[in-house]
Residue, then its C-alpha position, 0 to 999 in steps of 0.5 A: m938109282s931106284l925109287d924106293f921108300v915107304a909111304i906112311d899115314w897116321e890118324t889121331a884121336n884128337r888134335y894132339r900129335s901124340s894121340p895116334i889110333q891108326v897107322g898105314l904103310a905102303v912099301v915102294r920098291d923100284g917104283q912099285v908098291t910091294e907091300t901094304w900094312g896097317s893097324l888100329m891102336r890105342p893111343p897113350r893114356l894121357f892123350n886118349r880123348f876122342d875129339p868129335d871133329c877128328v872122329a867126323i873125319h876118320g870115323i874111328l870110335p873108342p870101341d874100335v881100338a879098345d882091344k887093339p895093341t898100344f902104340l908102344e906095342l906096335w912101334p917095333e913092328v912099324e919101325r921094322r917095316f921102314a928100316g933103311l928106307p926114307l919115308v914119304a907122307h902127304n903133309a909130313a908136317f903132321d905125320i912125322p911129328v906123330i912119330r916124334e911126339t908119341l915116342r917123346v910122351s912114351g919116354l923113347p927117343s926118335p929114330t934117325l930117318d930121312f923123309a919127304c912130303s908129297l904135298v910139298l912136292a906136288r906144289h912144284h908139279c901140279a897146277l891146283e888150287r888145293f893140295g889135299l891128298d884127294v885132290v892131288a891123287a885125282d889130278l894124277g890119276v891115282s886111286l884113293s879107295q877110302h880117304h882118311d883110312a890110314v892104309a888107303d891114304a898111304v897107298a895113295c901117297a905112294g902112288v902120288t909120289v911115283r907119278l910125281a917122279a915120272r912127271a919130273g923124270a926122276g929115277s929116285l926119291g932123292e932126284l925128285l927132291t933135287v929137281s923139285g928144289v925141295e930139301w930132305g926132312r930129317l928126324t933124329a933123337e935131337t933134331y927135327e928138320p922139316c921137308r921144305d922148299l930150298p931157299m932161293v939164291v938171290e944173285p947180287a945186283f950187277e953194278e956197271a963200273t964207272l968209267f973215267 
C-alpha cells in the first residue's frame, strides 16, 4: 500500500457551487507531493456574478479571469490530472459538489471518483475547537503560504492528510479512513455520497436470564 491521492481546492465567484473561478491540485505519490498545478478560469455564464463577500475571502476580481479559459475548456486537463487517484479536499462537502454542479449546469455528467475529507479526518486526530484548513495546518506543522489561493490550499490539504496518516500509523488513504472510522465519499453520474463518519454500532442491551 502507498499513500497516493490528489488534493483539490476550488474558489468560487459566489455562493453557488457552479461558479468556480480557480482550481488548485497537489498530486501525492507515496506520501510526497510530486506535482502541483492550478488555474484561474471563467465560470459558467449564468453563474458569473462576483459576490463581494467571496471576493473579500479570495481576492479574485472579474478582470483577473476575463481572459482565462472557461471551466469547460479546463475540465479535461483537471480530470486528466486526477484520473485513477482518489481526491481529498478540506471540507469536501463544498469542493466535490463544485465538480458535480458545474458539470451539471454545463450539460455534462459527473465522473466516477472516490474522495475523502481532511476536515472530517482531522476531527478524529486533532484536539481543536475549530477545524478550518489554516487552524489544522498550523496544529500539524504544515505550511500554508497563501490561504484561499486554490493551489496553496491544495498543497496544505495534501500536507495535512499526509501528517494525519503518519499520526494514525496509516500507510494509505484507505487505511487512514478505516482507522479513523470514516467512510469514503463517492461521486458518480447518478449519485453523490459524502465522506462522513461511519455510523456507530450500538450493541444490544444484555438482559440477564431469569432463573426458575
